[in-house]
Structure formats: C-alpha cells, structure tokens
DRENZA-380717 format. One line per field, with one value per residue: residue number from 0; residue in three letters; x, y, z of N, C-alpha, C in turn. Coordinates in Angstrom, 1 decimal, decimal comma, padded with zeros to 4 digits, always signed. Atoms other than C-alpha are relative to their C-alpha. Example, Ala and Ser with C-alpha at 12.3 -4.5 7.8 and 13.67 -1.06 7.14 Angstrom:
BEGIN
i 0 1
aa ALA SER
n_east +000,9 -000,9
n_north -001,2 -001,1
n_up +000,0 +000,0
ca_east +012,3 +013,7
ca_north -004,5 -001,1
ca_up +007,8 +007,1
c_east +000,9 -000,8
c_north +001,2 +001,1
c_up +000,0 +000,8
This chain:
BEGIN
i 0 1 2 3 4 5 6 7 8 9 10 11 12 13 14 15 16 17 18 19 20 21 22 23 24 25 26 27 28 29 30 31 32 33 34 35 36 37 38 39 40 41 42 43 44 45 46 47 48 49 50 51 52 53 54 55 56 57 58 59 60 61 62 63 64 65 66 67 68 69 70 71 72 73 74 75 76 77 78 79 80 81 82 83 84 85 86 87 88 89 90 91 92 93 94 95 96 97 98 99 100 101 102 103 104 105 106 107 108 109 110 111 112 113 114 115 116 117 118 119 120 121 122 123 124 125 126 127 128 129 130 131 132 133 134 135 136 137 138 139 140 141 142 143 144 145 146 147 148 149 150 151 152 153 154 155 156 157 158 159 160 161 162 163 164 165 166 167 168 169 170 171 172 173 174 175 176 177 178 179 180 181 182 183 184 185 186 187 188 189 190 191 192 193 194 195 196 197 198 199 200 201 202 203 204 205 206 207 208 209 210 211 212 213 214 215 216 217 218 219 220 221 222 223 224 225 226 227 228 229 230 231 232 233 234 235 236 237 238
aa MET ASN PRO ALA THR ASP ASN ALA PRO PRO VAL LEU SER ALA GLN ASP LEU MET MET ILE TYR GLY LYS GLY SER THR GLU VAL ARG ALA LEU ASP GLY ILE SER VAL GLN ILE GLN SER ASP LYS TRP THR SER ILE MET GLY GLN SER GLY SER GLY LYS THR THR LEU LEU GLN CYS LEU SER GLY LEU ALA GLN PRO THR SER GLY ARG VAL THR LEU ASN LYS ASN ASN ILE THR LEU SER SER LEU SER GLU ASN LYS ARG ALA LYS LEU ARG ARG THR HIS ILE SER MET VAL PHE GLN ASP PHE ASN LEU VAL PRO ILE LEU SER VAL LYS ASP ASN ILE LEU LEU PRO LEU ARG LEU ALA HIS ARG ARG VAL ASP LYS GLN TRP PHE GLU HIS ILE THR SER VAL LEU LYS ILE ASP ASN ARG MET ARG HIS LEU PRO GLY GLU LEU SER GLY GLY GLN GLN GLN ARG ALA ALA ILE ALA ARG ALA LEU MET SER ARG PRO ASP ILE VAL ILE ALA ASP GLU PRO THR GLY SER LEU ASP SER VAL THR SER ASP ALA VAL LEU ASN LEU PHE ARG SER ILE VAL ASP ASP PHE GLY GLN SER LEU VAL PHE VAL THR HIS ASP LYS ASP ALA ALA HIS ARG GLY ASP VAL LEU ILE THR MET ARG ASP GLY LYS ILE ILE ASP THR ALA ASP LEU ARG VAL GLY ARG
n_east +000,9 -000,3 +000,9 +000,7 +000,9 +001,1 +000,8 -000,1 -001,2 -001,0 +000,3 -001,1 -001,0 -001,3 -001,0 -001,5 -000,4 -001,5 -000,1 -001,2 -000,9 -001,3 -000,7 -001,3 -000,2 +001,2 +001,1 +001,0 +001,2 +001,1 +001,0 -000,8 +000,9 +001,1 +001,2 +000,9 +001,7 +000,8 +001,2 +000,8 +000,9 -000,8 -001,2 -001,2 -000,8 -001,5 -001,2 -001,3 -000,8 -000,4 -000,7 +000,6 +000,4 +001,4 +000,2 -000,2 +001,3 +001,3 -000,1 +000,4 +001,4 +000,9 -000,6 -000,9 -001,3 -000,1 -001,1 -001,1 +000,7 +000,9 +001,2 +001,2 +001,2 +001,1 +000,7 +001,8 -000,2 -001,4 -000,9 -001,3 -000,4 -001,8 -000,2 +000,6 -000,9 +000,3 +001,5 +001,1 -000,3 +000,7 +001,7 +000,5 +000,0 +000,8 +001,3 +000,2 -001,1 +000,0 -001,2 +000,3 -001,3 -000,1 +000,1 +001,2 +000,0 +001,0 -000,4 +000,4 +000,8 +001,4 +001,0 +000,0 +000,9 -000,8 -001,3 +000,6 +000,5 -001,1 -000,1 +001,4 +000,1 -001,0 +000,3 +001,3 +001,0 +001,1 +000,1 +001,1 +000,4 +000,3 -001,1 -000,8 +000,8 +000,1 -001,2 -000,5 +001,0 -000,6 -001,4 +000,3 -000,7 +001,1 +000,0 -001,2 -000,3 -000,7 -001,2 -001,3 -000,6 -000,6 +000,7 +000,4 -001,1 -000,5 +000,9 +001,0 -000,6 +000,2 +001,4 +000,2 -000,9 +000,7 +001,1 -000,5 -000,5 +000,9 +001,1 -000,1 +000,4 -001,4 -000,1 -000,3 -000,5 -001,4 -000,3 -001,5 -000,1 +000,7 +000,1 -001,4 -000,3 +001,1 -000,3 +000,4 +001,4 +000,7 -000,5 +000,8 +001,3 -000,2 -000,2 +001,3 +000,4 -000,5 +000,9 +001,4 +000,2 -000,1 +001,0 +001,3 +000,0 -000,5 -001,3 -001,4 -001,0 -001,4 -000,3 -001,5 -000,5 -001,1 +000,4 +000,6 +001,6 +000,4 -000,2 +000,8 +001,3 +000,5 +000,2 -001,4 -001,0 -001,4 -001,3 -000,7 -001,4 -000,9 +000,5 +000,7 +001,2 -000,5 +001,2 +001,5 +000,8 +001,5 +000,1 +001,5 +000,1 +000,1 +000,7
n_north +000,5 +001,4 +000,7 +000,5 -001,2 +000,4 +000,3 +001,4 +000,8 +000,5 +001,5 +000,8 -001,0 +000,2 -000,9 +000,3 +001,1 +000,2 +001,4 -000,1 +001,1 +000,2 -000,5 -000,8 -000,8 +000,4 -000,4 -000,7 +000,0 -000,4 -000,8 -000,7 -000,4 -000,7 +000,3 -000,6 +000,3 -000,1 -000,6 +000,9 -000,5 -001,1 +000,4 -000,5 +000,4 +000,0 -000,3 -000,4 +000,6 +001,5 -000,1 -000,7 +001,1 +000,1 +001,2 +000,8 -000,8 +000,7 +001,5 +000,2 -000,3 +000,9 +001,2 +000,7 +000,0 -000,4 -001,1 +000,7 -000,4 -000,6 +001,1 -000,3 +000,5 -000,3 -000,4 +000,6 +001,3 -000,2 +001,2 -000,4 +001,1 +000,3 +001,2 +001,1 +001,0 +000,0 +000,6 -001,0 -001,2 +000,4 +000,1 -001,3 -000,8 +000,6 -000,6 -001,3 -000,8 +000,3 -000,5 +000,0 -000,1 -000,6 +001,1 +000,7 +001,3 +000,9 +001,4 +000,1 +001,3 -000,3 -001,1 -000,9 +000,6 +001,0 -000,6 -001,0 +000,7 +000,9 -000,4 +000,6 +001,2 +000,2 -000,3 +000,8 -001,0 -000,3 -000,9 -001,0 +000,2 -001,2 -000,7 +000,3 -000,5 -001,6 -000,6 +000,4 -000,9 -001,3 -000,2 +000,4 +001,3 +001,2 +000,7 +000,6 +001,1 +001,5 -000,3 +000,1 -001,2 -000,4 -000,4 -001,3 -000,9 -000,2 -000,6 +000,9 +001,0 -001,0 -000,4 +001,5 +000,3 -000,9 +000,9 +001,3 -000,4 -000,3 +001,0 +000,3 -001,0 +000,2 -001,1 -001,0 +000,3 -000,7 +000,1 -000,3 -000,7 +000,9 -000,5 -000,1 +000,5 -000,7 -001,3 -001,2 +000,2 +001,0 -000,5 -001,0 +000,6 +000,8 -001,0 -000,4 +001,1 -000,2 -000,9 +000,3 +001,3 -001,1 -000,9 +000,8 +001,1 -000,3 +000,8 -000,8 +000,3 -000,4 +000,2 -000,6 -000,5 -001,0 -000,8 -001,2 -000,4 +000,8 -000,2 -001,0 +000,3 +000,5 -000,7 -000,1 +000,0 -000,1 +000,0 +000,7 -000,1 +000,6 +000,8 -001,0 -001,1 -001,3 -000,9 +000,6 -001,0 +000,0 -000,1 -000,8 -001,5 -000,9 +000,6
n_up -000,9 -000,2 +000,2 -001,2 -000,6 +000,2 -001,2 +000,1 -000,4 +001,3 +000,5 -000,3 -000,6 +000,0 -000,9 +000,0 +001,0 +000,2 +000,9 +000,0 +000,6 +000,0 -001,4 +000,1 +001,3 +001,4 -000,8 +000,5 -000,9 +000,9 -000,9 -000,8 -001,1 +000,4 -000,5 +000,9 -000,4 +001,0 -000,5 +000,7 +001,0 +000,8 +000,8 -000,3 +000,8 -000,7 +001,2 -000,2 +001,2 -000,2 -001,1 -001,1 -001,0 +000,2 +000,4 -001,5 -000,7 +000,3 -000,3 -001,4 +000,1 +000,7 -000,6 +000,8 -000,6 -001,5 -000,2 -001,1 -001,8 +000,1 -000,1 +000,8 -000,5 +000,8 -001,1 -000,2 -000,9 -001,0 +000,3 +000,2 +001,1 -000,4 -001,3 +000,4 +000,9 +001,8 +000,4 -000,1 +000,9 +001,3 -000,2 -000,3 +001,3 +000,7 -000,3 -000,2 +000,7 +001,5 +000,9 +001,7 +000,3 +001,1 +000,9 -000,1 -000,8 +000,6 +000,4 +001,6 +000,4 -000,5 +000,6 -000,7 -001,2 -000,8 -000,4 -001,0 -001,1 -000,5 -001,4 -000,9 +000,1 -000,7 -001,1 -000,3 -000,3 +001,0 +001,1 +000,0 +001,4 +000,4 -000,1 +001,3 +001,2 +000,1 +000,2 +001,4 +000,8 +000,0 +000,6 +001,2 +000,7 -000,4 +001,2 +000,0 -001,0 +000,2 +000,8 -000,8 -000,1 +001,2 +001,1 -000,4 +000,3 -001,2 -000,8 -000,4 -001,0 -001,2 -000,5 -000,7 -001,2 -000,9 -000,6 -000,7 -001,0 -000,7 -000,2 -001,6 -000,9 -001,2 -000,9 +000,6 +001,0 +000,2 +001,2 +000,3 +001,2 +001,0 +001,3 +000,7 +001,4 +000,8 +000,7 -000,7 +000,0 -000,8 -001,3 -000,4 -000,2 -001,3 -001,3 -000,3 -000,7 -001,2 -000,8 -000,4 -000,8 -001,6 +000,2 +000,2 -000,9 -001,2 -000,3 -000,5 +001,1 -000,1 +001,3 +000,3 +001,5 +000,1 +001,1 -000,6 +000,3 -000,5 -001,5 -000,4 +000,2 -001,5 -001,0 -000,7 +000,8 -000,8 +001,0 -000,6 +000,5 -001,0 -001,1 -000,9 +000,3 -000,5 +000,0 +000,0 +000,7 +000,3 +001,4 +000,2 -000,3 +001,1 +001,1
ca_east -001,6 -000,7 -002,6 -003,4 -005,5 -008,4 -011,4 -011,4 -009,0 -005,9 -006,6 -003,0 -000,1 +003,6 +006,1 +009,7 +010,1 +014,0 +014,9 +018,7 +020,8 +024,3 +026,7 +029,5 +030,8 +028,0 +025,3 +022,3 +019,3 +016,6 +014,0 +015,4 +013,1 +009,8 +006,6 +003,3 -000,6 -002,4 -005,7 -008,9 -011,3 -008,5 -005,9 -002,4 +000,3 +004,0 +006,5 +010,1 +013,1 +014,5 +016,4 +014,2 +012,8 +009,2 +009,2 +010,7 +007,9 +005,2 +006,5 +006,6 +003,1 +001,7 +003,6 +005,5 +008,7 +009,4 +011,3 +014,6 +012,7 +009,6 +005,9 +003,0 -000,4 -003,7 -006,0 -009,6 -008,4 -005,4 -003,2 +000,5 +001,7 +005,5 +004,8 +003,1 +004,5 +004,9 +002,0 -000,1 +000,9 -000,2 -003,7 -004,1 -003,3 -005,8 -008,7 -007,9 -004,7 -004,9 -002,1 -002,3 +001,2 +002,7 +002,7 -000,7 +000,3 -002,5 -002,3 -002,1 -003,8 -006,9 -009,8 -010,3 -013,2 -011,0 -008,1 -010,7 -011,8 -008,7 -007,9 -011,5 -011,1 -007,7 -008,9 -012,2 -014,4 -018,0 -018,4 -020,6 -022,1 -023,7 -020,5 -018,7 -021,2 -021,1 -017,4 -016,6 -019,6 -018,0 -014,5 -016,1 -014,5 -018,0 -017,8 -014,4 -014,8 -014,2 -011,1 -007,5 -005,4 -003,3 -006,2 -006,8 -005,2 -003,0 -005,6 -008,1 -005,6 -005,2 -008,8 -008,9 -006,2 -008,1 -011,2 -009,3 -007,9 -011,3 -013,4 -012,6 -013,7 -010,1 -009,3 -007,1 -005,5 -001,8 -000,7 +002,8 +003,4 +000,3 +000,5 +004,1 +003,8 +000,8 +000,7 -000,3 -004,2 -004,7 -002,5 -005,0 -008,1 -006,6 -005,8 -009,5 -010,6 -008,7 -010,1 -013,6 -012,9 -011,7 -014,4 -017,4 -016,6 -015,0 -011,8 -008,6 -005,6 -001,8 -000,4 +003,3 +004,9 +007,8 +005,3 +004,4 +001,1 +000,1 +000,9 -001,1 -004,3 -004,5 -005,5 -002,4 +001,1 +004,1 +007,6 +010,3 +014,3 +017,0 +014,9 +013,0 +009,7 +010,8 +007,3 +003,5 +001,2 -002,7 -003,5 -007,4 -006,5 -007,5 -009,3
ca_north +042,4 +038,9 +035,9 +035,0 +038,2 +036,8 +035,9 +032,3 +029,9 +028,9 +025,6 +024,6 +026,1 +025,9 +026,7 +027,1 +024,8 +023,8 +021,6 +021,0 +019,0 +018,0 +018,9 +021,2 +023,2 +021,4 +022,4 +023,8 +025,3 +024,9 +026,1 +028,5 +028,8 +029,4 +029,9 +030,5 +030,4 +029,5 +031,1 +028,8 +029,3 +031,6 +031,4 +031,8 +031,9 +031,0 +032,7 +032,9 +032,0 +028,4 +028,0 +030,0 +026,9 +027,3 +023,9 +022,3 +024,6 +022,7 +019,2 +019,9 +021,6 +018,6 +015,9 +014,7 +015,5 +015,8 +018,9 +018,3 +020,3 +022,1 +021,1 +021,2 +021,1 +020,7 +022,6 +021,3 +017,9 +019,0 +016,7 +017,1 +015,9 +016,3 +013,6 +011,2 +008,0 +008,1 +005,9 +008,1 +011,1 +009,3 +008,4 +012,0 +013,2 +010,9 +012,8 +015,8 +017,2 +017,2 +017,7 +019,3 +018,9 +020,5 +017,2 +016,2 +012,7 +011,1 +007,3 +006,6 +003,4 +004,7 +006,5 +009,9 +008,9 +006,1 +008,6 +011,2 +008,6 +006,8 +008,6 +007,8 +004,3 +003,9 +005,3 +003,0 +006,1 +006,2 +008,2 +011,1 +010,7 +014,2 +015,9 +014,1 +015,2 +018,8 +019,4 +017,6 +019,7 +022,8 +021,9 +020,9 +017,6 +015,6 +014,5 +013,1 +010,4 +007,3 +008,9 +008,1 +010,9 +010,8 +011,5 +015,0 +018,2 +019,5 +022,1 +019,1 +016,8 +019,7 +020,3 +016,0 +016,5 +019,5 +017,3 +014,4 +016,9 +018,0 +014,8 +014,3 +017,6 +017,9 +020,7 +022,3 +021,9 +022,4 +023,2 +023,1 +025,0 +023,7 +026,0 +025,4 +023,3 +025,0 +027,5 +031,0 +030,6 +027,5 +028,8 +031,6 +029,5 +027,1 +030,0 +031,4 +027,9 +028,2 +031,4 +030,1 +026,9 +029,5 +031,7 +029,4 +026,2 +027,7 +025,7 +026,7 +026,7 +026,8 +027,7 +027,7 +029,5 +031,6 +033,3 +036,9 +037,4 +034,0 +034,5 +037,8 +036,1 +034,9 +036,6 +036,2 +036,6 +035,1 +035,6 +033,6 +034,0 +031,8 +029,5 +032,6 +034,3 +037,8 +039,3 +038,5 +040,6 +041,0 +040,8 +042,1 +045,2 +047,8 +045,2
ca_up +092,8 +094,4 +093,2 +096,8 +097,5 +095,7 +097,9 +096,7 +098,1 +095,8 +094,0 +094,3 +096,6 +096,4 +099,3 +099,3 +096,3 +095,8 +092,7 +092,8 +090,3 +090,7 +093,6 +094,3 +091,3 +089,0 +091,3 +089,6 +091,3 +088,7 +091,4 +093,8 +096,9 +095,0 +096,7 +094,8 +095,1 +092,1 +092,0 +091,3 +088,3 +086,7 +084,1 +085,3 +082,9 +083,9 +081,4 +081,1 +078,7 +078,3 +081,6 +083,8 +085,6 +084,1 +082,8 +086,4 +088,2 +086,1 +086,7 +090,4 +090,2 +088,3 +090,4 +087,4 +089,6 +093,3 +094,4 +096,5 +099,5 +099,8 +099,5 +096,7 +098,0 +096,1 +098,4 +097,7 +099,2 +101,2 +099,4 +099,6 +096,3 +097,4 +100,1 +097,6 +095,7 +091,8 +091,6 +093,7 +091,9 +088,6 +090,0 +091,0 +087,2 +086,0 +088,0 +089,8 +087,7 +084,0 +081,5 +077,8 +076,3 +073,3 +071,3 +072,3 +073,5 +071,8 +071,6 +067,7 +067,6 +069,5 +068,2 +069,3 +071,5 +073,2 +073,6 +075,5 +077,7 +078,3 +081,8 +083,3 +082,2 +083,6 +086,6 +086,9 +086,8 +085,2 +082,0 +082,3 +078,7 +078,9 +079,9 +077,1 +074,5 +075,7 +075,8 +072,5 +070,9 +072,4 +071,2 +067,9 +067,5 +068,1 +064,4 +064,9 +067,3 +065,4 +063,6 +064,7 +065,8 +062,7 +060,6 +062,4 +061,8 +064,5 +065,8 +066,2 +067,9 +070,6 +071,0 +071,6 +074,1 +075,6 +075,9 +077,4 +080,0 +080,9 +081,0 +084,7 +085,8 +087,3 +090,1 +087,7 +084,2 +083,5 +080,1 +078,8 +075,8 +074,0 +071,1 +070,4 +067,5 +066,1 +063,2 +064,2 +063,2 +064,8 +067,9 +068,2 +068,1 +070,8 +073,1 +072,3 +073,7 +076,7 +077,5 +077,2 +079,2 +082,2 +081,4 +080,5 +082,6 +085,5 +085,1 +086,9 +084,4 +084,5 +081,1 +080,7 +077,6 +076,6 +074,0 +075,5 +073,6 +074,6 +078,1 +078,2 +077,2 +081,1 +084,3 +086,1 +084,7 +086,7 +085,0 +085,9 +085,7 +087,2 +089,1 +090,9 +090,5 +089,8 +088,8 +089,5 +087,4 +087,6 +083,7 +084,4 +085,6 +083,0 +080,9
c_east +000,5 -001,1 -000,8 -000,9 -001,3 -000,8 +000,1 +001,1 +000,8 -000,3 +001,1 +001,3 +001,2 +000,8 +001,3 +000,7 +001,8 +000,0 +001,4 +000,8 +001,3 +000,5 +001,2 -000,1 -001,1 -001,2 -000,8 -001,1 -001,1 -001,2 +000,7 -000,9 -001,4 -001,3 -001,3 -001,3 -000,6 -001,6 -001,1 -000,9 +000,6 +000,9 +001,1 +001,1 +001,4 +000,9 +001,4 +000,9 +000,4 +001,2 -000,4 -000,5 -001,4 -000,4 +000,2 -001,2 -001,3 +000,1 -000,2 -001,6 -001,0 +000,2 +000,6 +001,4 -000,4 +001,1 +000,8 -000,5 -001,2 -001,4 -001,1 -001,4 -001,3 -001,2 -001,4 +000,1 +001,0 +000,9 +001,4 +000,4 +001,5 +000,1 -000,6 +001,1 -000,2 -001,3 -001,0 -000,2 -000,6 -001,3 -000,5 -000,1 -000,9 -001,7 +000,2 +001,0 +000,1 +001,1 -000,4 +001,8 +000,0 +000,0 -001,0 +000,0 -001,3 +000,5 -000,5 -000,8 -001,4 -000,7 +000,0 -000,8 +000,6 +000,9 -000,7 -000,3 +000,9 +000,1 -000,9 +000,2 +001,0 -000,5 -001,5 -001,1 -001,1 +000,1 -001,0 -000,4 -000,3 +001,0 +000,8 -000,5 +000,0 +001,6 +000,6 -001,0 +000,7 +001,3 +000,1 +000,8 -001,2 -000,3 +001,3 +000,3 +000,5 +001,2 +001,0 +000,7 +000,6 -000,7 -000,7 +001,1 +000,6 -000,8 -000,8 +000,6 +000,0 -001,3 -000,1 +000,7 -000,6 -001,3 +000,4 +000,1 -001,4 -001,2 -000,3 -000,3 +001,0 -000,1 +000,8 +000,9 +001,3 +000,5 +001,4 +000,3 -001,1 -000,2 +001,2 +000,3 -001,2 +000,3 -000,8 -001,7 -000,7 +000,5 -001,0 -001,2 +000,1 +000,2 -001,6 -000,6 +000,3 -000,5 -001,5 +000,0 +000,3 -001,3 -001,4 -000,1 +000,5 +001,4 +001,3 +001,1 +001,3 +000,3 +001,5 +000,6 +001,0 -000,7 -000,7 -001,3 -000,6 -000,3 -001,1 -001,5 -000,7 -000,5 +001,1 +001,1 +001,1 +001,1 +001,0 +001,5 +000,9 -000,5 -000,9 -001,1 +000,4 -001,0 -001,5 -000,8 -001,5 -000,3 -001,6 -000,1 +000,0 -000,8 -001,6
c_north -001,6 -000,7 -000,4 +001,1 -000,2 -000,7 -001,8 -000,8 -000,6 -001,3 -000,7 +001,3 -000,7 +000,6 -000,5 -001,1 +000,1 -001,3 +000,3 -001,2 +000,1 +000,6 +000,9 +000,9 -000,4 +000,3 +000,9 +000,2 +000,3 +000,8 +000,7 +000,6 +000,7 -000,3 +000,8 -000,4 -000,1 +000,3 -001,3 +001,0 +001,4 -000,4 +000,6 -000,7 +000,1 +000,2 +000,3 -000,7 -001,4 +000,4 +000,6 -001,0 -000,3 -001,2 -001,0 +000,5 -001,1 -001,3 -000,1 +000,2 -001,3 -001,3 -001,0 +000,0 +000,4 +000,8 -000,8 +000,6 +001,0 -000,7 +000,7 -000,6 +000,5 -000,1 -000,6 -001,3 +000,0 -001,1 +000,4 -000,8 -000,3 -001,1 -001,4 -001,2 +000,3 -000,4 +000,7 +001,1 -000,2 -000,1 +001,5 +000,8 -000,9 +000,6 +001,5 +001,2 -000,3 +000,9 +000,3 +000,3 +000,7 -001,0 -000,8 -001,3 -000,8 -001,4 -000,2 -000,9 +000,0 +001,0 +001,4 +000,3 -000,8 +000,9 +001,1 -000,9 -000,8 +000,3 -000,6 -001,7 -000,5 +000,2 -000,7 +000,9 -000,1 +001,3 +000,9 +000,4 +001,6 +001,1 -000,2 +000,6 +001,4 +000,6 -000,5 +000,7 +001,4 +000,3 -000,4 -001,1 -001,4 -000,8 -000,4 -001,3 -001,2 +000,1 -000,2 +001,2 +000,5 +000,3 +001,6 +001,0 +000,4 +000,8 -001,2 -001,1 +000,7 +000,1 -001,7 +000,1 +001,0 -000,8 -001,1 +000,4 +000,4 -000,9 -000,4 +001,0 +000,4 +001,5 +001,0 -000,8 +000,7 -000,2 +000,4 +000,2 -000,5 +000,7 -000,2 -000,5 +000,2 +001,3 +001,3 +000,3 -000,9 +000,4 +000,9 -000,5 -001,0 +001,0 +000,8 -001,2 +000,1 +000,9 -000,2 -001,2 +000,8 +000,6 -000,9 -001,4 +000,3 -000,6 +000,8 -000,6 +000,5 -000,2 +000,6 +000,2 +000,6 +001,0 +001,2 +000,0 -001,2 +000,1 +001,0 -000,2 -000,6 +001,0 +000,3 -000,1 -000,2 -000,3 -000,4 +000,2 -000,8 -000,8 +000,8 +000,5 +001,4 +001,3 -000,8 +001,1 -000,4 +000,5 +000,8 +001,3 +001,0 -000,5 +000,7
c_up -000,1 -000,2 +001,5 +000,6 -000,5 +000,9 +000,1 +000,4 -001,0 -000,3 +000,2 +000,8 -000,2 +001,1 +000,1 -000,6 -000,4 -000,9 -000,3 -000,7 +000,2 +001,3 -000,3 -001,0 -001,1 +000,5 -001,0 +000,7 -001,2 +000,6 +001,4 +001,4 -000,4 +000,7 -000,9 +000,4 -001,4 +000,0 -000,8 -001,0 -000,9 -000,7 +000,6 -000,9 +000,5 -001,3 +000,1 -001,3 +000,3 +001,1 +001,1 +001,0 -000,2 +000,1 +001,6 +000,8 -000,4 +000,4 +001,4 +000,2 -000,2 +000,6 -000,9 +000,6 +001,3 +000,1 +000,9 +001,4 -000,6 -000,1 -001,0 +000,6 -000,9 +001,0 +000,2 +000,7 +000,8 -000,2 -000,2 -000,7 +000,2 +000,7 -000,7 -000,7 -001,3 -000,1 +000,5 -000,6 -001,4 +000,0 +000,1 -001,6 -000,7 +000,5 +000,5 -000,4 -001,2 -000,7 -001,5 -000,2 -001,6 -001,5 +000,2 +000,8 -000,2 +000,0 -001,5 -000,2 +000,7 -000,7 +001,0 +001,2 +001,3 +000,6 +001,2 +001,2 +000,8 +001,6 +000,9 +000,1 +000,7 +001,5 +000,7 +000,4 -001,1 -000,9 +000,0 -001,6 -000,4 +000,0 -001,0 -001,2 +000,0 -000,2 -001,4 -001,0 +000,2 -000,6 -001,4 -000,7 +000,2 -001,2 -000,2 +001,0 -000,3 -000,9 +000,8 +000,1 -001,3 -001,2 +000,3 -000,2 +001,4 +001,2 +000,5 +000,8 +001,4 +000,5 +000,5 +001,2 +001,1 +000,8 +000,9 +001,4 +000,8 +000,3 +001,5 +000,8 +000,9 +000,7 -000,8 -001,3 -000,4 -001,3 -000,4 -001,4 -001,2 -001,2 -000,4 -001,2 -000,9 -001,0 +000,8 +000,1 +000,8 +001,6 +000,6 +000,3 +001,2 +001,1 +000,1 +000,8 +001,3 +000,8 +000,2 +000,9 +001,4 +000,0 +000,0 +001,2 +001,3 +000,3 +000,4 -001,3 +000,3 -001,3 +000,0 -001,7 +000,1 -001,0 +000,8 -000,2 +000,6 +001,5 +000,5 -000,1 +001,6 +000,9 +000,8 -000,6 +001,0 -000,8 +001,1 -000,5 +000,9 +001,1 +001,2 -000,8 +000,2 -000,2 +000,1 -000,3 +000,0 -001,5 -000,2 +000,4 -001,2 -001,2 -000,2
C-alpha cells in the first residue's frame, strides 16, 4: 500500500528529489528522482544499507540539506523547505520539525531541563509547563531535570533528546539511527517509547535505520537502494 492512500493528508512531501555530488566521471547520485509522502500520525521507517541514500533523504526532508533539484513541502503550513534559506530552515527545526540523533546532541554544560527547553528558548516561544511535566513524566526522566547529560545513562540521554524533540509539539519528528549507540535492552525500551509517542501522542515520525527489526516497529516501511526507493510496504497489514 502506498502511504499516500491514507485519508489524512501527508505531513511532509518530497517530489522528484535529486542530490548529485561531483561532475562527469566522478558524479554520484545520492538521491535519484525520489518522490515520497510521509503519513500524518504514523511511524514511517526508512531502511537501507550504507550508501543507499537514506541519510541524504533524511537531511533533505529535515531541511539540513538542500537537494540539487526537487521540492520538499511541509504540508500543514504549505512551506517549501527546499526554497528557504539556511537560517529559515533552522528556525523551522526549532518549531515544526524536530530531530533526534544517534549521539543525542545534548549540550554537556546545560542541565537536562535546560537542554529540553533550549529549542523553545531559541525560538522565543512560551514554555507549556503542563506539557513539559507530562512528557518528562511519561519518558520517566522527571527526576533527572537538574542533572547534566554526562550524569545520565545512554537511555536516559536519549529520552531527554526525545523530550526536547516533543516540547514544541512539532508537525514531525525525524530520528536518525536513534538506537545505534544503545545496547539491545535500552534500544528496545527506546523503540517502545517511539511506538507510544506515535500511538498515544499522535506524533508523526520518520525513523531512519539500517536495523530491520527496528524498522519493522513502524507503520510504513520505505526501502532504499542506490539513491532510489525500491519498495514501500504497509506494516500494519496482518497485525
């Protein structure tokens, strides 16, 4: 089933994305004419081996990079990311598009609380204290607010990074190999958290991974190879 067939409009769309590095004999097409629609309120996994183009696609979908050609559109606000300046794309990532990374990207000299609230403060947005208390409680880090990131376990640091991503109530969360540096038990716990975030919070999620088991926790699976999408599967069938 194609993700576009769900009734809800897609949260994010990409049309004819090309990302070309080099010229002539050294030309590499990291993305080769990709079009995709990301479903609202669903977990979309993007899987592929190293060099498949999945990380480049993530960078274009999040506005971290601009494609050589093609369009990326945040549909709720009808914003074309691929036409914005780097500064405007950065502002969008503080509010509408949140990122979760493999290495957490927490600021080591800031407390967990200040790390979670940092994007809102940079965007000069009011903090919803009730929402803050809710997500830190659900993520079971509400008793770690005064700690520095280095005083937390890897799983707790990733929970703090997830809380930071959720604070702005973004249109979409994009996670780049978020369990890649975690042990199997902690990884499973974080994957369960992502499942809950989608099911209980109604969050739209793009999850990029090379791990087949992790990818299959989602609702839609996009498989990439050589800069192309070779398959799109609805993982909810048969559940």
